[in-house]
N, C-alpha and C positions, 0 to 999 in steps of 0.2 A: 482416709479413703482416697484412692486415685481418681483424679478428675478424668471423666470420659473424653476421649479424643474426638474432635469433630469429624463427621463424615464428609470427605472431600471427593466429589465425582469429577474425574478428568475425562474429557470427551475424546481426546486424541492421544496418540503416543507421543511422549515428550523425551528429551535426551535422557539417557540412562542415569546419569548422575542426579538429575532433578527428580526422576521417579524414585530413586533410592532414598533421597532426602524426604520426599513427600511421604513415603511409607513410614519413615522413622518418626516424623513429626505428627502425622495425622492418621486417621482411619481412612486410607486412600483407596479408592476404587479406580483402577487404571484401565486403559483401553489398549491391551497388549496387541490386538490385531490391527489397530489403527484404521478401522473402517469408520467412515463418517456415520454418526448416529442419525437414525430416522427421527421424525417428529415425535412418534410415540415413545421412542427410547429417551428423548430429551424430556418429555412430559414425565415419564417414570423417574428420571433422574431428579428433576426439581421437586417432585413430591416428597422425596425422602432425604435429599442432601442438606447439609448445613452450609456447604460451600460448593458452588459449581465453577469448574475451570473450563470454559469453552474456548474455541478459536474462531477464526473468520468463517470456517465452514459450517458453523452452527447458527441457525436462525432462532435467536431467543426472543421471539415476538410476544405480543400480548396474549395470543392463543396458548402459547406454551406457559407463560408466566401465570396465567389464570389458574393453573393447576399446582402452583408452587405451594409446598407445605409450610407450616408455621415456622419450621426450623431454618428455612432458607433465608439467610440474611446477607450473604455476600456472593457476588459473581465476580470472580477474579480472572479477568480475561487474559489469555495468553496471546498478546499482540497489542499493538498501539491503537489501531482502528476499532471503534466500537459501534459502527453503523449497523451491525448485525444484532445488536441488543436494543430492545425497546426501553430506552432510558427513562422515559416518562412513566411507563407502567411499573418499572422497577422501583422508581422513587415513590410512587403512590402506594406500593406494597411494603415500603420500608426496607428495600433491598439495596445495599451499597454496591456500586460497580467500580472496579479498578481496572487499570490497563498497565502496559509496560512501555512507557515512553523513554526516549533518549537512547536506548540501547541499539535501535535499528537504524539510527541516523546515518552513520558512516557507510554501512553496508548498502543501504538503499541509494544513497548518493553515488556510490561506486557503480552500482548497476545502472543508474540513470545515465551516468557518463559513458558507460560501456555501450548502451543502446544508442546514444547520440553518435558515437564513433562508428558503431556497427551499421547504422542506417546510412550515414553520410558516406562511408567508404565501402559500402556494399559487401561487408564481411561475410554475412550469411550466404549471399548469392555466390560469392567466390568459393566458399567451402563446399557448397552443393555442386558446383562445377567440377571441382576436384573429385568428389566422391562418385559422381556419375561417369567419370572417366572421359569427360568432354573437353578437358584442357589440352590444347595443342601446343602450348608454349607461350612465352611472353609476346605481347604485341603492343604497339604504341597507343592503340585506341581500345584495348581490351579492358573491360570492367572499370571504366572511368567513374569515379565518384566525385565528391566535392570536398574541398579543403574546409576545415572548420576554423582555422586561425583567421581572426579578423571578422568573423561573423557575429551577428547579434543573437543572443540567447534570451528568450522571454520566459521567465519563471512565473507560473501561476500558483501562488501560495508561498510566501517567504517565511515559513516556519523553520523548524530545526533542519529538516531535510533540504528545503529550498536554499537555506544559507550554506549548508555543507556543499551542495551542488555548485553554488556560486563561487565558493573558494576553489573548487576543482576547475571550474570553467575558466577562471582567471589564468590558471597555469597553462591552459590550452589556447590562450590568446583570444578567447571569446569576450565580447563586451556584454555586460550583465544588465538586463532590464527585468523589472518585476511588477506584478500587480498583486495586491494583497488587500484584505479587508481594511487593514489599518497600515499606514505608512510606518516602516520600522524606524528605530532610533537613528538620528543623523550619524552617530558614531559607527553604527553597523553599515549604513550606506557608504560612508567614507572608507571603511575597511574593505568592503567588497567592490568599491567603485561602481555602485549599482544605481541605475536610473529608475525612478519610480514613475509608474503610469497610473493615474487615477482611473482612467478608462481602459478596461480590458479590451474593448473593441479596437481602440487606437493602437494598443501595444501589439495585438495580433496582426495588424496590417503592416507593422513596421519591422518585425523581427524575422530571422531566418530559421530559427529553431524554437519550438514551443515545448516546454516541459511542464507537465501537470504534477504538482506536488502539494495540493491542498487536500484536506480531509473530505470524505463524502458525508454530507449532511443534507437535509431536505433543501437547503438553500443552494447547494452546489450540484444537485442532480441535473445532468445535462447542461452544466455551466458552459461547456463547449458544445453549443447547439449547432444545428445545421447552418443557421444564419451566421453564427460566429466563425465556424470553420471556413465558410466561404470568404471571410475577410483575410484569411491567410494567403500569402503569395504563392504562386504555383511552384516555385523552387523550394518552398519551406517544408520542414519536416516536423512531425509531432511525436513526442515521447510521453508515455504514461506509465509511471510506476506507483501511482496512488491508488485509485479505485476506478474500475471500468465504468461505473455508473455516471461518472463526471463527464464523460464524452458520449455524444450521440453516435454510437458505434455503427448503425446502418448508414448514417450520413457520411461518416468518415470512410467507410468501406467503399461507398459509391464514388466518392471524390478521389480516393486512391486509384480505383480502377479506371477512372476517366482522366487521370493525370492532372486533376485540379490541385492536388497536393503531391509533393514529390515522394514522400515516404513517411513511414510510421514505425516506431518501436514500441511494442505493447507487452508489458509484463502482467497486465490485468485486463479483464474483459467484463462486459456489461452483464453477462449471464453465466459467468464461469461456474463450473468447469466447462460448460458448453462454449464453443468458439464458432463464430459465424463462418459457415463453410466457404463463403465467398472470400473471406480474409485469407483462408488457407491457400487459395489459388493465386494470390498476389505475390509477385517477386519483390515488390517494393515495401513489403511489410515484414519486419522481424518480430517473431512471436515467441514469448517465453512463458513457462508455466508458473506464474506468480512466485518467482524465486528471488525477488529483490532483497529480502532479509535472510535468505537461505545460506548462512554461514554457521559453522559449528559454534564459533564464539558468540555470535548474535543470539542463537537459540538457547544456549546455556545461560547467557545474561538475561534473556527474557524469563526463563524459568526461575532464576534467582529472584527476580522482581516479584513474580507470582508468589513464591514462598514467603518473601518478606511481607507482602501485602496481607496474605492470609494470617501469618503468625501475629502481625501487629494487630489485626482486627480481632482475632481470637483472644488476644491478651487485653482487649478492652480499649484499644486506642484507635485513633483515626489512621487508616492506612495511608502511606505516603503518596500513592498514585491513585487516589480517589478521583473518579471522573465527575466533573460538574458540567451539566448540559450546556450552559451558556458560554462556556470557555472553550468549546471545541472549535 
């Protein structure tokens, strides 16, 4: 007798090669239209699915999980961050959660470096000047930005992405400083020539560029609060490619408007996809639509990890990328 394939509900459209393999391996229900699921649709999905494959756009909270059917035993997240999944409730209901670490590291670090350059050298402003037809030719004082060579970069969160950013930063002549929950191994510090700051407050006051690279957890919500943002120097810039909730966005917006911080590069927002209208008015803010991991290679690699996690779990083994709350 042929073993019944598990029902896998996928909440968003994935790369074609991944969807094809998903259909071959499982009884897969795909989202061909790629429209974000409503809360009711998510509830309907968890009622009947054996495996749910959500993304960052899906809020899998206690209210949704309360309706989970007895067959739901795995949430195989398409993405590294799992702050949109109520891990405690999932654990209490015997549901394993997996993610897709490692594959987004280089792409996100590239995007972070791109934002540092874009804000410092006013690339987006210059591009808008050209498109508006307002460029009258080269001038000695036109579109002056700031050199990044020799500046201090403060990395908030020295995980995989923070370390990958530090390696790039060295190539651009930046001195690397970092704050982390735990000091990294001395060999890593030596490799990156990185200076550890036990006090985040002190680091913010002494660097020229701040990059947010830590995960969003209850402990990091508004980690860069209004008080901490005020510690930054007026010429400093802030870049966030992690999660919008880590930064007090209204406070950051006010400070950018008042010139208390020189600029910001944001790939994520506190209430995305909504963006603070006041941010849209600011010339010194470079705004991107959460595209830090948006490479073809990265998304296919993410999908491959989802497939491996599901297949391993279905075969009765512990999936390689199981999420454990305390280790985030």
